[in-house]
N, C-alpha and C positions, 0 to 999 in steps of 0.2 A: 308664118307658115310652119308646118311640121317638118322636122328634118327628114330628108329623103335620101341624101347621099352620104353625109358624114355619119360615121359610127363613133364608137368610143375611141378609135385610133385612126382617124382620117377616113378617106374614101377607099374602099377595098372591094375587089371582085375579080372575076376572070378577065385577064388581059385580052383586049381585042374584042371582047363582048360587052359586058357591063362597063368595064373600064376601057373605053375606046380612046383612040387618038383624038377624036372630036371632043370628048368630055375633058381630056387633059388640056387641050387648047383652051377650052372655055374656062376651066378652073384657073389656069395661069393668067388669063386675061382678066377675070373677075377679081382675083386677089390683088392684082396691080391697080386696077381701076379704083378699088375701094381704099387703097393706101393713101394716107394724108401727105406722104413725102412728095417733094417736087420731082425727084428723080429716083425711082425705085430700083434698087439693085437686089436681084433674087439669086441666091445660091441654089443650085440643083445638084443633088447627089443621088446615087442609086446603089442597089445591091447587084448581084450577079445574074439575075434572071434574064432570059433571052429577050423579054419584052421591055427591058429597062431602057435600051437605046431608043426605041420607038417613042416611049412615053417621055423620055428626056427631051427629044426633039420637039414633041408636041407641046410640052409645057413651055419650052423656050420660045416656040412660035407664039403661044398665047401671051407670054410676058412681053415680048418685043412688040406685038401688035397693039398692046395697050400703052406703049411708050416706055416700058421698063427695060433694064439691061439684065440679061441672063448670064450668070457665071457658072460654068460647068465644072463641077468638082470631081466628076467621075465616080468610080466605085469607092465608097467610104462607109464605115459604120454609121448608123443613124445618129449616135451621140456626137459625132464630129460636127454635124450641121449646126446645132445651137452654139457650140463652142466657136466655130468659125464665123457665124453671124455676129457674135459679140466681138471677136478679135478684129474683124475687118469693118465693123460699123455698118453692116448691111441691114436692109429693111425686112427681108423675108428669106426663108429657106424652104424649099420643097424637097422632101425625101421620097424617093420612089422605091417602095419595098412593101412586101406583104409579110415581113417578119418571119415567123416559123411555118408559114403556110407552104404548100407545094408550089412548084415553079410556075404552074399555069396561072396562079393568082398573082395579082400585084396590087399596089396601093399607092396613094399619095397622101402624105401628111405634111402640114404646113406649120412652120414655126415663125413667130414674130421677131421683131428686133430685139426683144428682151431675152430671146433664147427659149421661151416657153411655147408650147403648142397653142394654137389659137383658141380663144374662148368659145363656148357654145354660141354666144351672141354673134361673134364675128363669123362663125361658120354659117349661122342662119343668114347673115347679110350676104355672104358669098353665094349661097343657094338662091337667094332672092335676085341677086344681080344676074344670075344665069338666065332668068326669065325675061330680062330686059334686052332691047336691041343694043348691039355693041356700040360703044361711044367712040367717036373719032378722036384719037389722041393728037396732041400738037407736034409730036415727033414719033418716029419709029425707033425702037431701041436696038441694041447691039447684042450679039452673042459672042462670048469669048471664054477661053479656058481659064480657070483659076489655077495657075501653075503653083505647085508646091502645097496644094491642099492637104495631101497625105502627110507631108512633113510638118505642116502647121499643127495637125492633130497629134502627131507623135511628140512634138515639142511640148504641147500642153501636158501630155501624160508624163513626159520625162521630167518636167519642172516639178510636177506634183510629187513624183515618187523618186526624185533624184537621190534621196537618202536610203532608198531600199537597195541593199546589196544582194543580188541573187547569184553572185559568183559561186560556181561549183554546185549549184542547185539544179537538179535534173527534173524537168517539167515536161508534161505531155499536154498538147493543145489539140482540140478538135474544132476546126473553123467552119464546119457545116457547109463547106464549099460556097461560102457566102461572103458578106462584106468585110469580114475580119481577116480574110485569107492572107493579106499582106501586112496589115497593121499589127495584128496580135503577135506573130512570131518575131517581128522586127523589134518591138518595144521590149519584149522579154529578153531578147538577145542583147540589146543595148544595155540592159541592166545587169548583164553578166550571166544569165541562165544558160544552161545547156538544154536546148529545146528540141523535142521531137514533135512533128506535126502530122495530124491526120486530116483528111477531107479539106485540102487546100488546093485543089485543082478544079476550079469551077468551069463548067462547059455550057452554062446557061440553063441546063435542065436538072442538074444534080444537086442543087441547093436544097438542104434539109433532107435529102433522100437517104434514109437509114443512117443519119449522122446528126451531129449537133445536139443541142440541149433537149430536144424532144425525142431523141433516139440515142441514149447514152450507152447502149449495150456494148458496142464495139470499143468505145473508150474505156469502159470499166474492165473489159476483158484484157485489153492491152495494158492498162495500168496495173492490174493484178499480176500480169506476167512479167512486167519490167520492174526496174528499180527506180521508181519515180517518187519524189517527195509529195507531189500533187499533180492532178490532171484537171483540166478545165474544158468544158464544152460550151461554145457560144451558139446563139441561134443565127438565123439567116441574115438579120440586119445588125446584129452585134449589140443589142441593148439588153440582152439577158445572158446569164451564165449559170451553169451548174458545175459542181466539182466532184471529183472522185478521189478517194484516198488510196494509199499504196495497197490496201487489201481489196480494192475494187468496190468499196462501199460508196454509194452515191450520197453526196452532201448537197442538200437542197437549199433554196433561198432562205428558209427559216434559220438554218444553222449559220449561213454566211452573214445574214443580218445580225444575228446574235453575236457572232465573232467580231464583227465590225463595231457594234454598239459598245461592247465591253472595252474594246481597244480604244475607241475614240473618247469614251468617258474617262478612261485612265489617263489619256493624254490631255484632258481638259478641252477636247474639241467636239464634244457632242452637244451641239447647240440646243439650249432649252432643257437638256437632261432627259429627253424623251425620244421615242421612236414610233413611227406609224407603220402598221401592217394591216392585212386584210382579214376578213372573217375566216379564211381558210388556214390561217397560221396555226401551227401546232400548239396544243395546250402546254407542252413542255417549254416552249418559248416564253409564254406568259409567266410560267413559274420561275424560269431563270432570270427574267428581267425583274420580277418582283423581289427576288432574293438579292439582286444587285442594286436595288433602289432606283431602277430606271422606269420611268412612266411609259405606258404603252397606250396608243390610240388605235382603235380598230375601225376600219373602213370597209365599204363594199369591195367586191373583187374588181380589180382594174387599177393600173398604175396611175390613171388620171385622178382617181379618188385619193390614192396615197399622196400624190403630189399636192392636190388641193389641201389636204389636211396638214401637210408639212408647211405650206405657205401660210395657212391660217394661223398656225401655232408658232411660227417662227422657228421650227425645228429643221434639222438638216438631213436626217437619215430615216429611210423607210424602204419597204420592199414587199415582194410577194414570194410565196412558196415556189413559184415557177422560176425564180432567179432574176426577176426584174427588180434591180436594186437601185435606189436613187440616193446619191450623196450630193446634196446641194453645196457642200463645201468644195466640190470639184466642178460639177456641171449641173445644168437645169433639167437633165433627163436621165433615164436609166442608161448605164454604160457597163457592158459586160466586161470589157478589158480592164477598166478602172476598178471594177468590183473584184476581179480576180487579184489584181495587184494589192488592193486594200486587204484582202484576206491574207495574202502572204505577209504584208506589213504587220498585220495583227498577230500572226503566228510567231513572228520573230525567228528564233532558232529551231522551233518545233516544225515537224512536218505535219501534214494535214491530219494524219491519224491521231495526233496528240491534241486535237482541238479542244475537247472536253468543255464545251460551253453550255450545253443543254442536254437534258435527257428527253429524247423524243418519245411520246406516247404512241403506241400502235394506232394507226389510222386506217379506217376503211371508208371508201367512197363508192356509192352505187348510183348510177344514173337510171332513172325510171322514165321511159318514154310514154307520152300521151298522144292522142290523135291530133290535138291542136292546143293552142295556148288557153282557150276557154276551159278545156278540161283540166289543164294545169291549175288555173285560177280556182276552179271549183274544188279541186282536191286540197289545195292549200287552205281553203276556208272550211273544210269538212271538220265537224266536231270531233270525230274519232281520231283524226290526225293531230289536231291541236292537243287533245287529251293525252295521246301517246307521247308526244314531244314533251309535254309538261312532266309526265310521269318519269320518263327516262332522264330528263335534266335533273330532277330532284334526286334520283338515285345516284347520279354521277357527280353531284355537287361537290366541288373542291377536289375531285379526282380525275375528271375528264369533261367531255362536253359533247353536245349533239347540235348539228346544224342541218336543217332541212330547208332548202330554198329552191325557188324556181329559177331556171336558167334564163339569162337575159337575151339569148340568141336562138334557142331551140325550144321546142315543146317538151321540155324535160323537167323533172324534179330531181334534185341532187340530194341524196341522203349521206351525210358524213358523220362518223362517230369516232371519238377518241376515248380510250379507257386504259387503265393501268396494264391490262394484259390483252393479248391478241384474242384469247378465248372470249373474254367479256366483250371486247370490241365487236367481234363477229356476231355474238348473240344479240346484242343491242341493235346492231345494224339490221340483222335478219328480222327482228320483231317490227322495227319501224318500216322496213321495206314492204313487208307483208301488208301492213295497215295502209300504207300509201297506195300500193297496187290495188287493194280492194276499193279504196276511195276513187281511184281513177276509173276502174271498171264500172 
């Protein structure tokens, strides 16, 4: 059957409407029913949204009604879940979060015993199971708190970065009023840093509200006004991070991945000698990696595709411009806190202003809306559009690039251009945008 519930990052929607308690119960029950283990133990963690407790209780009810045991980890960053699944030998983990979305939204993503998100095939099976009558289990499961879950996660981070001495280093953190609000300040302080924290007072509704990695303006302003060596902004569930230097300049995922790649390669820890990024990654990144002799694999947009490429090639490092960075040397998913610590490890005695790892080309992105996806498809196949793309790509060959693609979630065509100067970037983007708009009309 076609996938109807699971998207590229679990099941997501408005809490209490599409993502109802009934659906959460059904998902918990189906996931346990399909597990091959005799006694399924499921870790459940959540972010700070007001709907999190409702969905936590609902998933736990579904798990226990199918004979599994629900272990409640409370509020934890998403990347803690796969680490704890592995640490405690659990069969599944359910993370309740809608990442960087507003508080009204929520989501459920499920990790397997190996710490990786479920495959498409397994998600298909869960959806099919929802259509069948509930099976009668041989036992009713139990619900209990997993005491020390936060400390277990902090311990994993501390062990990985125990050689990182942040003594006397002044850092600024924006926790997005989300899942990192306790974990992030604590681990940086344990490693010796002097930490100032923004957006660490969640009230259930202020998650991602004018803060975090999707709203870095307040962090950049404070970083420029203070004397900080670096500032980091996490998203609501803690699997992404963006940085800001002491001048208030935003450092995106491209630069953070470049910094990590060069550092890990120097340490002999860059598995396979390559790094995976998406089609949105800046041309300057590719130039920097080519100069350093590091192979680059390019994937469609989405951390799922980056992870698949890493596993296929046996590589360990990859990421997205948005700040979703995967280091399989530490954990099986993106981890904003670990990525921030990795950046500081790579910098050594330098502050973030001295990163000097890549020369970013000016980038311009324009979203062009169509009436529906059929209109998008027709425009993408239009001869004038294809010819214009070819013409601009030839003109920018070796100096920049053009990317025109259909959105995977909305009736949009995204036109992205990178060129050596902002003037040329804007000019190329304007020409392409005009042709795409004419094709849509």
